[in-house]
PQR file of N, CA, C, O and H, with PARSE charges and radii, in Angstrom:
ATOM      1  N   MET A   1      -4.144  20.060  -5.500 -0.4000 1.5000
ATOM      2  CA  MET A   1      -4.445  18.640  -5.520 -0.0000 2.0000
ATOM      3  C   MET A   1      -4.550  18.186  -6.971  0.5500 1.7000
ATOM      4  O   MET A   1      -5.179  18.858  -7.789 -0.5500 1.4000
ATOM      5  N   ASN A   2      -3.940  17.055  -7.291 -0.4000 1.5000
ATOM      6  CA  ASN A   2      -3.960  16.521  -8.648 -0.0000 2.0000
ATOM      7  C   ASN A   2      -5.173  15.628  -8.862  0.5500 1.7000
ATOM      8  O   ASN A   2      -5.568  14.879  -7.968 -0.5500 1.4000
ATOM      9  H   ASN A   2      -3.429  16.510  -6.627  0.4000 1.0000
ATOM     10  N   SER A   3      -5.755  15.710 -10.038 -0.4000 1.5000
ATOM     11  CA  SER A   3      -6.784  14.767 -10.436 -0.0000 2.0000
ATOM     12  C   SER A   3      -6.109  13.673 -11.237  0.5500 1.7000
ATOM     13  O   SER A   3      -4.898  13.723 -11.454 -0.5500 1.4000
ATOM     14  H   SER A   3      -5.435  16.318 -10.763  0.4000 1.0000
ATOM     15  N   ASP A   4      -6.875  12.680 -11.683 -0.4000 1.5000
ATOM     16  CA  ASP A   4      -6.296  11.603 -12.475 -0.0000 2.0000
ATOM     17  C   ASP A   4      -5.782  12.101 -13.819  0.5500 1.7000
ATOM     18  O   ASP A   4      -4.935  11.444 -14.425 -0.5500 1.4000
ATOM     19  H   ASP A   4      -7.859  12.639 -11.507  0.4000 1.0000
ATOM     20  N   THR A   5      -6.266  13.239 -14.302 -0.4000 1.5000
ATOM     21  CA  THR A   5      -5.798  13.765 -15.574 -0.0000 2.0000
ATOM     22  C   THR A   5      -4.674  14.762 -15.396  0.5500 1.7000
ATOM     23  O   THR A   5      -3.998  15.107 -16.365 -0.5500 1.4000
ATOM     24  H   THR A   5      -6.954  13.772 -13.810  0.4000 1.0000
ATOM     25  N   ASP A   6      -4.461  15.229 -14.192 -0.4000 1.5000
ATOM     26  CA  ASP A   6      -3.382  16.149 -13.872 -0.0000 2.0000
ATOM     27  C   ASP A   6      -2.391  15.367 -13.023  0.5500 1.7000
ATOM     28  O   ASP A   6      -2.553  15.283 -11.805 -0.5500 1.4000
ATOM     29  H   ASP A   6      -5.010  14.950 -13.405  0.4000 1.0000
ATOM     30  N   VAL A   7      -1.368  14.795 -13.647 -0.4000 1.5000
ATOM     31  CA  VAL A   7      -0.490  13.871 -12.945 -0.0000 2.0000
ATOM     32  C   VAL A   7       0.919  14.428 -12.822  0.5500 1.7000
ATOM     33  O   VAL A   7       1.332  15.313 -13.573 -0.5500 1.4000
ATOM     34  H   VAL A   7      -1.236  14.864 -14.636  0.4000 1.0000
ATOM     35  N   THR A   8       1.634  13.888 -11.862 -0.4000 1.5000
ATOM     36  CA  THR A   8       3.044  14.161 -11.680 -0.0000 2.0000
ATOM     37  C   THR A   8       3.793  12.881 -12.010  0.5500 1.7000
ATOM     38  O   THR A   8       3.453  11.813 -11.500 -0.5500 1.4000
ATOM     39  H   THR A   8       1.299  13.170 -11.253  0.4000 1.0000
ATOM     40  N   THR A   9       4.788  12.976 -12.843 -0.4000 1.5000
ATOM     41  CA  THR A   9       5.574  11.801 -13.225 -0.0000 2.0000
ATOM     42  C   THR A   9       6.732  11.636 -12.259  0.5500 1.7000
ATOM     43  O   THR A   9       7.469  12.583 -11.986 -0.5500 1.4000
ATOM     44  H   THR A   9       5.064  13.843 -13.258  0.4000 1.0000
ATOM     45  N   LEU A  10       6.884  10.424 -11.744 -0.4000 1.5000
ATOM     46  CA  LEU A  10       7.974  10.087 -10.834 -0.0000 2.0000
ATOM     47  C   LEU A  10       8.733   8.896 -11.396  0.5500 1.7000
ATOM     48  O   LEU A  10       8.152   8.043 -12.068 -0.5500 1.4000
ATOM     49  H   LEU A  10       6.285   9.655 -11.965  0.4000 1.0000
ATOM     50  N   THR A  11      10.003   8.838 -11.128 -0.4000 1.5000
ATOM     51  CA  THR A  11      10.801   7.663 -11.435 -0.0000 2.0000
ATOM     52  C   THR A  11      11.206   7.056 -10.102  0.5500 1.7000
ATOM     53  O   THR A  11      11.783   7.740  -9.257 -0.5500 1.4000
ATOM     54  H   THR A  11      10.475   9.531 -10.583  0.4000 1.0000
ATOM     55  N   ILE A  12      10.904   5.760  -9.906 -0.4000 1.5000
ATOM     56  CA  ILE A  12      11.209   5.119  -8.625 -0.0000 2.0000
ATOM     57  C   ILE A  12      12.033   3.864  -8.851  0.5500 1.7000
ATOM     58  O   ILE A  12      12.064   3.309  -9.950 -0.5500 1.4000
ATOM     59  H   ILE A  12      10.435   5.204 -10.592  0.4000 1.0000
ATOM     60  N   THR A  13      12.688   3.434  -7.809 -0.4000 1.5000
ATOM     61  CA  THR A  13      13.417   2.178  -7.799 -0.0000 2.0000
ATOM     62  C   THR A  13      12.816   1.314  -6.707  0.5500 1.7000
ATOM     63  O   THR A  13      12.701   1.746  -5.560 -0.5500 1.4000
ATOM     64  H   THR A  13      12.663   3.885  -6.917  0.4000 1.0000
ATOM     65  N   LEU A  14      12.429   0.089  -7.059 -0.4000 1.5000
ATOM     66  CA  LEU A  14      11.854  -0.843  -6.093 -0.0000 2.0000
ATOM     67  C   LEU A  14      12.842  -1.954  -5.789  0.5500 1.7000
ATOM     68  O   LEU A  14      13.604  -2.381  -6.657 -0.5500 1.4000
ATOM     69  H   LEU A  14      12.523  -0.262  -7.991  0.4000 1.0000
ATOM     70  N   THR A  15      12.820  -2.414  -4.555 -0.4000 1.5000
ATOM     71  CA  THR A  15      13.585  -3.608  -4.217 -0.0000 2.0000
ATOM     72  C   THR A  15      12.947  -4.789  -4.940  0.5500 1.7000
ATOM     73  O   THR A  15      11.789  -4.702  -5.349 -0.5500 1.4000
ATOM     74  H   THR A  15      12.201  -2.068  -3.851  0.4000 1.0000
ATOM     75  N   PRO A  16      13.671  -5.880  -5.105 -0.5600 1.5000
ATOM     76  CA  PRO A  16      13.067  -7.054  -5.757  0.2800 2.0000
ATOM     77  C   PRO A  16      11.802  -7.543  -5.047  0.5500 1.7000
ATOM     78  O   PRO A  16      10.852  -7.982  -5.695 -0.5500 1.4000
ATOM     79  N   GLU A  17      11.796  -7.466  -3.714 -0.4000 1.5000
ATOM     80  CA  GLU A  17      10.617  -7.907  -2.957 -0.0000 2.0000
ATOM     81  C   GLU A  17       9.401  -7.054  -3.268  0.5500 1.7000
ATOM     82  O   GLU A  17       8.300  -7.582  -3.426 -0.5500 1.4000
ATOM     83  H   GLU A  17      12.567  -7.109  -3.188  0.4000 1.0000
ATOM     84  N   LEU A  18       9.583  -5.741  -3.360 -0.4000 1.5000
ATOM     85  CA  LEU A  18       8.459  -4.858  -3.673 -0.0000 2.0000
ATOM     86  C   LEU A  18       8.020  -5.011  -5.125  0.5500 1.7000
ATOM     87  O   LEU A  18       6.827  -4.943  -5.421 -0.5500 1.4000
ATOM     88  H   LEU A  18      10.477  -5.312  -3.232  0.4000 1.0000
ATOM     89  N   ALA A  19       8.964  -5.214  -6.023 -0.4000 1.5000
ATOM     90  CA  ALA A  19       8.605  -5.443  -7.424 -0.0000 2.0000
ATOM     91  C   ALA A  19       7.799  -6.729  -7.558  0.5500 1.7000
ATOM     92  O   ALA A  19       6.831  -6.779  -8.317 -0.5500 1.4000
ATOM     93  H   ALA A  19       9.933  -5.269  -5.783  0.4000 1.0000
ATOM     94  N   ASP A  20       8.193  -7.776  -6.821 -0.4000 1.5000
ATOM     95  CA  ASP A  20       7.438  -9.036  -6.838 -0.0000 2.0000
ATOM     96  C   ASP A  20       6.037  -8.833  -6.252  0.5500 1.7000
ATOM     97  O   ASP A  20       5.058  -9.371  -6.767 -0.5500 1.4000
ATOM     98  H   ASP A  20       8.979  -7.736  -6.205  0.4000 1.0000
ATOM     99  N   ALA A  21       5.954  -8.054  -5.176 -0.4000 1.5000
ATOM    100  CA  ALA A  21       4.647  -7.782  -4.570 -0.0000 2.0000
ATOM    101  C   ALA A  21       3.759  -7.016  -5.539  0.5500 1.7000
ATOM    102  O   ALA A  21       2.563  -7.290  -5.630 -0.5500 1.4000
ATOM    103  H   ALA A  21       6.750  -7.617  -4.757  0.4000 1.0000
ATOM    104  N   LEU A  22       4.322  -6.072  -6.252 -0.4000 1.5000
ATOM    105  CA  LEU A  22       3.555  -5.310  -7.234 -0.0000 2.0000
ATOM    106  C   LEU A  22       3.057  -6.226  -8.339  0.5500 1.7000
ATOM    107  O   LEU A  22       1.909  -6.116  -8.770 -0.5500 1.4000
ATOM    108  H   LEU A  22       5.294  -5.849  -6.177  0.4000 1.0000
ATOM    109  N   ASP A  23       3.913  -7.129  -8.800 -0.4000 1.5000
ATOM    110  CA  ASP A  23       3.500  -8.071  -9.842 -0.0000 2.0000
ATOM    111  C   ASP A  23       2.390  -9.000  -9.340  0.5500 1.7000
ATOM    112  O   ASP A  23       1.473  -9.326 -10.094 -0.5500 1.4000
ATOM    113  H   ASP A  23       4.846  -7.218  -8.451  0.4000 1.0000
ATOM    114  N   ARG A  24       2.465  -9.427  -8.076 -0.4000 1.5000
ATOM    115  CA  ARG A  24       1.384 -10.250  -7.498 -0.0000 2.0000
ATOM    116  C   ARG A  24       0.088  -9.444  -7.404  0.5500 1.7000
ATOM    117  O   ARG A  24      -0.991  -9.972  -7.674 -0.5500 1.4000
ATOM    118  H   ARG A  24       3.210  -9.162  -7.464  0.4000 1.0000
ATOM    119  N   TYR A  25       0.189  -8.188  -7.029 -0.4000 1.5000
ATOM    120  CA  TYR A  25      -0.987  -7.304  -6.970 -0.0000 2.0000
ATOM    121  C   TYR A  25      -1.654  -7.225  -8.339  0.5500 1.7000
ATOM    122  O   TYR A  25      -2.880  -7.263  -8.439 -0.5500 1.4000
ATOM    123  H   TYR A  25       1.066  -7.759  -6.810  0.4000 1.0000
ATOM    124  N   ILE A  26      -0.853  -7.116  -9.382 -0.4000 1.5000
ATOM    125  CA  ILE A  26      -1.380  -7.038 -10.744 -0.0000 2.0000
ATOM    126  C   ILE A  26      -2.123  -8.319 -11.096  0.5500 1.7000
ATOM    127  O   ILE A  26      -3.233  -8.272 -11.627 -0.5500 1.4000
ATOM    128  H   ILE A  26       0.143  -7.085  -9.301  0.4000 1.0000
ATOM    129  N   VAL A  27      -1.512  -9.464 -10.801 -0.4000 1.5000
ATOM    130  CA  VAL A  27      -2.131 -10.760 -11.107 -0.0000 2.0000
ATOM    131  C   VAL A  27      -3.411 -10.932 -10.295  0.5500 1.7000
ATOM    132  O   VAL A  27      -4.442 -11.323 -10.841 -0.5500 1.4000
ATOM    133  H   VAL A  27      -0.610  -9.502 -10.370  0.4000 1.0000
ATOM    134  N   GLU A  28      -3.352 -10.642  -8.997 -0.4000 1.5000
ATOM    135  CA  GLU A  28      -4.509 -10.834  -8.124 -0.0000 2.0000
ATOM    136  C   GLU A  28      -5.654  -9.889  -8.460  0.5500 1.7000
ATOM    137  O   GLU A  28      -6.817 -10.231  -8.244 -0.5500 1.4000
ATOM    138  H   GLU A  28      -2.514 -10.325  -8.553  0.4000 1.0000
ATOM    139  N   SER A  29      -5.350  -8.720  -8.978 -0.4000 1.5000
ATOM    140  CA  SER A  29      -6.421  -7.783  -9.333 -0.0000 2.0000
ATOM    141  C   SER A  29      -7.216  -8.298 -10.517  0.5500 1.7000
ATOM    142  O   SER A  29      -8.408  -8.014 -10.640 -0.5500 1.4000
ATOM    143  H   SER A  29      -4.405  -8.443  -9.154  0.4000 1.0000
ATOM    144  N   GLY A  30      -6.559  -9.062 -11.396 -0.4000 1.5000
ATOM    145  CA  GLY A  30      -7.232  -9.599 -12.574 -0.0000 2.0000
ATOM    146  C   GLY A  30      -7.606  -8.551 -13.601  0.5500 1.7000
ATOM    147  O   GLY A  30      -8.323  -8.853 -14.555 -0.5500 1.4000
ATOM    148  H   GLY A  30      -5.591  -9.293 -11.295  0.4000 1.0000
ATOM    149  N   LEU A  31      -7.136  -7.331 -13.427 -0.4000 1.5000
ATOM    150  CA  LEU A  31      -7.526  -6.251 -14.323 -0.0000 2.0000
ATOM    151  C   LEU A  31      -6.489  -5.970 -15.400  0.5500 1.7000
ATOM    152  O   LEU A  31      -6.716  -5.141 -16.281 -0.5500 1.4000
ATOM    153  H   LEU A  31      -6.553  -7.087 -12.652  0.4000 1.0000
ATOM    154  N   GLY A  32      -5.362  -6.652 -15.334 -0.4000 1.5000
ATOM    155  CA  GLY A  32      -4.346  -6.482 -16.362 -0.0000 2.0000
ATOM    156  C   GLY A  32      -3.668  -5.123 -16.350  0.5500 1.7000
ATOM    157  O   GLY A  32      -3.256  -4.621 -17.396 -0.5500 1.4000
ATOM    158  H   GLY A  32      -5.178  -7.325 -14.619  0.4000 1.0000
ATOM    159  N   TYR A  33      -3.550  -4.527 -15.172 -0.4000 1.5000
ATOM    160  CA  TYR A  33      -2.875  -3.242 -15.059 -0.0000 2.0000
ATOM    161  C   TYR A  33      -1.427  -3.364 -15.506  0.5500 1.7000
ATOM    162  O   TYR A  33      -0.820  -4.426 -15.371 -0.5500 1.4000
ATOM    163  H   TYR A  33      -3.884  -4.935 -14.322  0.4000 1.0000
ATOM    164  N   GLY A  34      -0.871  -2.279 -16.039 -0.4000 1.5000
ATOM    165  CA  GLY A  34       0.567  -2.164 -16.178 -0.0000 2.0000
ATOM    166  C   GLY A  34       1.125  -1.792 -14.817  0.5500 1.7000
ATOM    167  O   GLY A  34       0.374  -1.389 -13.929 -0.5500 1.4000
ATOM    168  H   GLY A  34      -1.364  -1.416 -16.149  0.4000 1.0000
ATOM    169  N   ARG A  35       2.422  -1.920 -14.643 -0.4000 1.5000
ATOM    170  CA  ARG A  35       3.016  -1.606 -13.344 -0.0000 2.0000
ATOM    171  C   ARG A  35       2.744  -0.182 -12.902  0.5500 1.7000
ATOM    172  O   ARG A  35       2.526   0.061 -11.715 -0.5500 1.4000
ATOM    173  H   ARG A  35       3.032  -2.247 -15.365  0.4000 1.0000
ATOM    174  N   ASP A  36       2.750   0.771 -13.833 -0.4000 1.5000
ATOM    175  CA  ASP A  36       2.534   2.171 -13.461 -0.0000 2.0000
ATOM    176  C   ASP A  36       1.141   2.386 -12.886  0.5500 1.7000
ATOM    177  O   ASP A  36       0.982   3.041 -11.856 -0.5500 1.4000
ATOM    178  H   ASP A  36       2.926   0.574 -14.798  0.4000 1.0000
ATOM    179  N   VAL A  37       0.143   1.839 -13.545 -0.4000 1.5000
ATOM    180  CA  VAL A  37      -1.237   2.000 -13.078 -0.0000 2.0000
ATOM    181  C   VAL A  37      -1.460   1.209 -11.796  0.5500 1.7000
ATOM    182  O   VAL A  37      -2.137   1.684 -10.885 -0.5500 1.4000
ATOM    183  H   VAL A  37       0.271   1.307 -14.382  0.4000 1.0000
ATOM    184  N   ALA A  38      -0.896   0.003 -11.719 -0.4000 1.5000
ATOM    185  CA  ALA A  38      -1.050  -0.818 -10.518 -0.0000 2.0000
ATOM    186  C   ALA A  38      -0.430  -0.135  -9.309  0.5500 1.7000
ATOM    187  O   ALA A  38      -1.009  -0.147  -8.223 -0.5500 1.4000
ATOM    188  H   ALA A  38      -0.346  -0.383 -12.460  0.4000 1.0000
ATOM    189  N   LEU A  39       0.739   0.457  -9.491 -0.4000 1.5000
ATOM    190  CA  LEU A  39       1.391   1.142  -8.382 -0.0000 2.0000
ATOM    191  C   LEU A  39       0.582   2.360  -7.948  0.5500 1.7000
ATOM    192  O   LEU A  39       0.451   2.627  -6.753 -0.5500 1.4000
ATOM    193  H   LEU A  39       1.209   0.467 -10.374  0.4000 1.0000
ATOM    194  N   MET A  40       0.043   3.092  -8.910 -0.4000 1.5000
ATOM    195  CA  MET A  40      -0.780   4.246  -8.576 -0.0000 2.0000
ATOM    196  C   MET A  40      -2.041   3.802  -7.823  0.5500 1.7000
ATOM    197  O   MET A  40      -2.438   4.455  -6.858 -0.5500 1.4000
ATOM    198  H   MET A  40       0.149   2.875  -9.880  0.4000 1.0000
ATOM    199  N   GLN A  41      -2.673   2.707  -8.248 -0.4000 1.5000
ATOM    200  CA  GLN A  41      -3.878   2.208  -7.585 -0.0000 2.0000
ATOM    201  C   GLN A  41      -3.552   1.714  -6.174  0.5500 1.7000
ATOM    202  O   GLN A  41      -4.286   2.004  -5.229 -0.5500 1.4000
ATOM    203  H   GLN A  41      -2.351   2.176  -9.032  0.4000 1.0000
ATOM    204  N   ALA A  42      -2.462   0.975  -6.033 -0.4000 1.5000
ATOM    205  CA  ALA A  42      -2.070   0.472  -4.711 -0.0000 2.0000
ATOM    206  C   ALA A  42      -1.763   1.636  -3.767  0.5500 1.7000
ATOM    207  O   ALA A  42      -2.141   1.611  -2.596 -0.5500 1.4000
ATOM    208  H   ALA A  42      -1.866   0.739  -6.800  0.4000 1.0000
ATOM    209  N   PHE A  43      -1.081   2.645  -4.282 -0.4000 1.5000
ATOM    210  CA  PHE A  43      -0.760   3.809  -3.455 -0.0000 2.0000
ATOM    211  C   PHE A  43      -2.033   4.569  -3.087  0.5500 1.7000
ATOM    212  O   PHE A  43      -2.170   5.039  -1.957 -0.5500 1.4000
ATOM    213  H   PHE A  43      -0.774   2.665  -5.234  0.4000 1.0000
ATOM    214  N   ARG A  44      -2.968   4.691  -4.038 -0.4000 1.5000
ATOM    215  CA  ARG A  44      -4.242   5.352  -3.747 -0.0000 2.0000
ATOM    216  C   ARG A  44      -5.000   4.598  -2.655  0.5500 1.7000
ATOM    217  O   ARG A  44      -5.551   5.217  -1.745 -0.5500 1.4000
ATOM    218  H   ARG A  44      -2.858   4.309  -4.955  0.4000 1.0000
ATOM    219  N   ASP A  45      -5.031   3.264  -2.740 -0.4000 1.5000
ATOM    220  CA  ASP A  45      -5.707   2.451  -1.716 -0.0000 2.0000
ATOM    221  C   ASP A  45      -5.084   2.700  -0.347  0.5500 1.7000
ATOM    222  O   ASP A  45      -5.793   2.884   0.642 -0.5500 1.4000
ATOM    223  H   ASP A  45      -4.584   2.761  -3.479  0.4000 1.0000
ATOM    224  N   TRP A  46      -3.746   2.704  -0.296 -0.4000 1.5000
ATOM    225  CA  TRP A  46      -3.045   2.935   0.964 -0.0000 2.0000
ATOM    226  C   TRP A  46      -3.336   4.340   1.490  0.5500 1.7000
ATOM    227  O   TRP A  46      -3.682   4.506   2.660 -0.5500 1.4000
ATOM    228  H   TRP A  46      -3.169   2.554  -1.099  0.4000 1.0000
ATOM    229  N   ALA A  47      -3.199   5.343   0.635 -0.4000 1.5000
ATOM    230  CA  ALA A  47      -3.394   6.728   1.058 -0.0000 2.0000
ATOM    231  C   ALA A  47      -4.827   6.976   1.511  0.5500 1.7000
ATOM    232  O   ALA A  47      -5.064   7.723   2.461 -0.5500 1.4000
ATOM    233  H   ALA A  47      -2.918   5.208  -0.315  0.4000 1.0000
ATOM    234  N   THR A  48      -5.776   6.351   0.832 -0.4000 1.5000
ATOM    235  CA  THR A  48      -7.185   6.485   1.220 -0.0000 2.0000
ATOM    236  C   THR A  48      -7.411   5.848   2.583  0.5500 1.7000
ATOM    237  O   THR A  48      -8.104   6.415   3.428 -0.5500 1.4000
ATOM    238  H   THR A  48      -5.584   5.745   0.061  0.4000 1.0000
ATOM    239  N   SER A  49      -6.827   4.666   2.803 -0.4000 1.5000
ATOM    240  CA  SER A  49      -7.001   3.981   4.086 -0.0000 2.0000
ATOM    241  C   SER A  49      -6.403   4.773   5.245  0.5500 1.7000
ATOM    242  O   SER A  49      -6.835   4.622   6.388 -0.5500 1.4000
ATOM    243  H   SER A  49      -6.264   4.206   2.117  0.4000 1.0000
ATOM    244  N   LYS A  50      -5.421   5.608   4.957 -0.4000 1.5000
ATOM    245  CA  LYS A  50      -4.789   6.446   5.979 -0.0000 2.0000
ATOM    246  C   LYS A  50      -5.449   7.813   6.107  0.5500 1.7000
ATOM    247  O   LYS A  50      -5.038   8.626   6.935 -0.5500 1.4000
ATOM    248  H   LYS A  50      -5.070   5.730   4.028  0.4000 1.0000
ATOM    249  N   GLY A  51      -6.477   8.071   5.286 -0.4000 1.5000
ATOM    250  CA  GLY A  51      -7.154   9.358   5.339 -0.0000 2.0000
ATOM    251  C   GLY A  51      -6.365  10.482   4.681  0.5500 1.7000
ATOM    252  O   GLY A  51      -6.611  11.654   4.963 -0.5500 1.4000
ATOM    253  H   GLY A  51      -6.811   7.410   4.614  0.4000 1.0000
ATOM    254  N   LEU A  52      -5.430  10.145   3.818 -0.4000 1.5000
ATOM    255  CA  LEU A  52      -4.587  11.145   3.176 -0.0000 2.0000
ATOM    256  C   LEU A  52      -5.148  11.637   1.849  0.5500 1.7000
ATOM    257  O   LEU A  52      -4.655  12.615   1.287 -0.5500 1.4000
ATOM    258  H   LEU A  52      -5.230   9.192   3.589  0.4000 1.0000
ATOM    259  N   VAL A  53      -6.180  10.958   1.348 -0.4000 1.5000
ATOM    260  CA  VAL A  53      -6.803  11.320   0.076 -0.0000 2.0000
ATOM    261  C   VAL A  53      -8.274  11.606   0.337  0.5500 1.7000
ATOM    262  O   VAL A  53      -8.952  10.829   1.009 -0.5500 1.4000
ATOM    263  H   VAL A  53      -6.581  10.164   1.804  0.4000 1.0000
ATOM    264  N   ASP A  54      -8.765  12.709  -0.188 -0.4000 1.5000
ATOM    265  CA  ASP A  54     -10.173  13.055  -0.065 -0.0000 2.0000
ATOM    266  C   ASP A  54     -10.987  12.126  -0.953  0.5500 1.7000
ATOM    267  O   ASP A  54     -10.837  12.137  -2.175 -0.5500 1.4000
ATOM    268  H   ASP A  54      -8.215  13.340  -0.734  0.4000 1.0000
ATOM    269  N   THR A  55     -11.843  11.327  -0.342 -0.4000 1.5000
ATOM    270  CA  THR A  55     -12.651  10.385  -1.106 -0.0000 2.0000
ATOM    271  C   THR A  55     -13.963  11.002  -1.585  0.5500 1.7000
ATOM    272  O   THR A  55     -14.690  10.396  -2.373 -0.5500 1.4000
ATOM    273  H   THR A  55     -11.965  11.318   0.650  0.4000 1.0000
ATOM    274  N   GLY A  56     -14.258  12.197  -1.110 -0.4000 1.5000
ATOM    275  CA  GLY A  56     -15.516  12.824  -1.477 -0.0000 2.0000
ATOM    276  C   GLY A  56     -16.677  12.323  -0.631  0.5500 1.7000
ATOM    277  O   GLY A  56     -17.797  12.815  -0.763 -0.5500 1.4000
ATOM    278  H   GLY A  56     -13.667  12.689  -0.471  0.4000 1.0000
ATOM    279  N   ASP A  57     -16.420  11.345   0.240 -0.4000 1.5000
ATOM    280  CA  ASP A  57     -17.453  10.805   1.121 -0.0000 2.0000
ATOM    281  C   ASP A  57     -17.225  11.380   2.509  0.5500 1.7000
ATOM    282  O   ASP A  57     -16.377  10.907   3.266 -0.5500 1.4000
ATOM    283  H   ASP A  57     -15.509  10.945   0.347  0.4000 1.0000
ATOM    284  N   ASP A  58     -17.994  12.402   2.824 -0.4000 1.5000
ATOM    285  CA  ASP A  58     -17.830  13.055   4.122 -0.0000 2.0000
ATOM    286  C   ASP A  58     -18.700  12.432   5.203  0.5500 1.7000
ATOM    287  O   ASP A  58     -18.776  12.942   6.320 -0.5500 1.4000
ATOM    288  H   ASP A  58     -18.683  12.786   2.209  0.4000 1.0000
ATOM    289  N   GLY A  59     -19.359  11.319   4.862 -0.4000 1.5000
ATOM    290  CA  GLY A  59     -20.226  10.676   5.840 -0.0000 2.0000
ATOM    291  C   GLY A  59     -21.541  11.422   5.974  0.5500 1.7000
ATOM    292  O   GLY A  59     -21.905  12.227   5.116 -0.5500 1.4000
ATOM    293  H   GLY A  59     -19.298  10.905   3.955  0.4000 1.0000
ATOM    294  N   LEU A  60     -22.244  11.147   7.052 -0.4000 1.5000
ATOM    295  CA  LEU A  60     -23.542  11.770   7.290 -0.0000 2.0000
ATOM    296  C   LEU A  60     -23.366  13.192   7.813  0.5500 1.7000
ATOM    297  O   LEU A  60     -22.445  13.487   8.574 -0.5500 1.4000
ATOM    298  H   LEU A  60     -21.948  10.494   7.749  0.4000 1.0000
ATOM    299  N   ARG A  61     -24.263  14.050   7.387 -0.4000 1.5000
ATOM    300  CA  ARG A  61     -24.283  15.415   7.903 -0.0000 2.0000
ATOM    301  C   ARG A  61     -24.936  15.386   9.293  0.5500 1.7000
ATOM    302  O   ARG A  61     -25.721  14.483   9.583 -0.5500 1.4000
ATOM    303  H   ARG A  61     -25.011  13.810   6.768  0.4000 1.0000
ATOM    304  N   PRO A  62     -24.626  16.346  10.137 -0.5600 1.5000
ATOM    305  CA  PRO A  62     -25.190  16.343  11.494  0.2800 2.0000
ATOM    306  C   PRO A  62     -26.710  16.211  11.514  0.5500 1.7000
ATOM    307  O   PRO A  62     -27.258  15.534  12.384 -0.5500 1.4000
ATOM    308  N   GLU A  63     -27.388  16.843  10.577 -0.4000 1.5000
ATOM    309  CA  GLU A  63     -28.860  16.756  10.570 -0.0000 2.0000
ATOM    310  C   GLU A  63     -29.371  15.370  10.164  0.5500 1.7000
ATOM    311  O   GLU A  63     -30.553  15.067  10.329 -0.5500 1.4000
ATOM    312  H   GLU A  63     -26.943  17.393   9.870  0.4000 1.0000
ATOM    313  N   GLN A  64     -28.467  14.524   9.626 -0.4000 1.5000
ATOM    314  CA  GLN A  64     -28.865  13.171   9.243 -0.0000 2.0000
ATOM    315  C   GLN A  64     -28.631  12.164  10.358  0.5500 1.7000
ATOM    316  O   GLN A  64     -29.066  11.017  10.254 -0.5500 1.4000
ATOM    317  H   GLN A  64     -27.507  14.770   9.492  0.4000 1.0000
ATOM    318  N   LEU A  65     -27.954  12.573  11.419 -0.4000 1.5000
ATOM    319  CA  LEU A  65     -27.664  11.670  12.509 -0.0000 2.0000
ATOM    320  C   LEU A  65     -28.870  11.497  13.414  0.5500 1.7000
ATOM    321  O   LEU A  65     -29.544  12.464  13.770 -0.5500 1.4000
ATOM    322  H   LEU A  65     -27.601  13.505  11.503  0.4000 1.0000
ATOM    323  N   ASN A  66     -29.130  10.248  13.781 -0.4000 1.5000
ATOM    324  CA  ASN A  66     -30.213   9.937  14.721 -0.0000 2.0000
ATOM    325  C   ASN A  66     -29.947   8.562  15.311  0.5500 1.7000
ATOM    326  O   ASN A  66     -28.959   7.918  14.958 -0.5500 1.4000
ATOM    327  H   ASN A  66     -28.582   9.463  13.492  0.4000 1.0000
ATOM    328  N   ALA A  67     -30.803   8.111  16.189 -0.4000 1.5000
ATOM    329  CA  ALA A  67     -30.603   6.827  16.850 -0.0000 2.0000
ATOM    330  C   ALA A  67     -30.635   5.659  15.854  0.5500 1.7000
ATOM    331  O   ALA A  67     -30.010   4.631  16.114 -0.5500 1.4000
ATOM    332  H   ALA A  67     -31.606   8.633  16.475  0.4000 1.0000
ATOM    333  N   ALA A  68     -31.333   5.784  14.741 -0.4000 1.5000
ATOM    334  CA  ALA A  68     -31.433   4.698  13.765 -0.0000 2.0000
ATOM    335  C   ALA A  68     -30.093   4.405  13.100  0.5500 1.7000
ATOM    336  O   ALA A  68     -29.843   3.264  12.713 -0.5500 1.4000
ATOM    337  H   ALA A  68     -31.841   6.619  14.530  0.4000 1.0000
ATOM    338  N   ASN A  69     -29.228   5.401  12.959 -0.4000 1.5000
ATOM    339  CA  ASN A  69     -27.945   5.145  12.311 -0.0000 2.0000
ATOM    340  C   ASN A  69     -26.792   5.190  13.323  0.5500 1.7000
ATOM    341  O   ASN A  69     -25.641   5.423  12.953 -0.5500 1.4000
ATOM    342  H   ASN A  69     -29.431   6.328  13.274  0.4000 1.0000
ATOM    343  N   ASP A  70     -27.111   4.967  14.582 -0.4000 1.5000
ATOM    344  CA  ASP A  70     -26.116   4.972  15.652 -0.0000 2.0000
ATOM    345  C   ASP A  70     -25.448   3.600  15.738  0.5500 1.7000
ATOM    346  O   ASP A  70     -26.092   2.604  16.068 -0.5500 1.4000
ATOM    347  H   ASP A  70     -28.045   4.778  14.882  0.4000 1.0000
ATOM    348  N   GLY A  71     -24.163   3.562  15.441 -0.4000 1.5000
ATOM    349  CA  GLY A  71     -23.365   2.360  15.609 -0.0000 2.0000
ATOM    350  C   GLY A  71     -23.700   1.271  14.711  0.5500 1.7000
ATOM    351  O   GLY A  71     -23.082   0.208  14.772 -0.5500 1.4000
ATOM    352  H   GLY A  71     -23.639   4.371  15.173  0.4000 1.0000
TER
END
């Protein structure tokens, strides 16, 4: 598994629609990302939402579960 300091370099080609979407993501984020960082952040958000990236948050341990934190 790669960390943020251990990276793999990729060269990609985006359709004009995806390039425009990436540029809108950069503007909407307000953080002034370059395209490379913005694409990495967008991909991380997507991969995390799909459960493909370990977030380090394993939730509650079984001994922490009780009726107070139910639902």
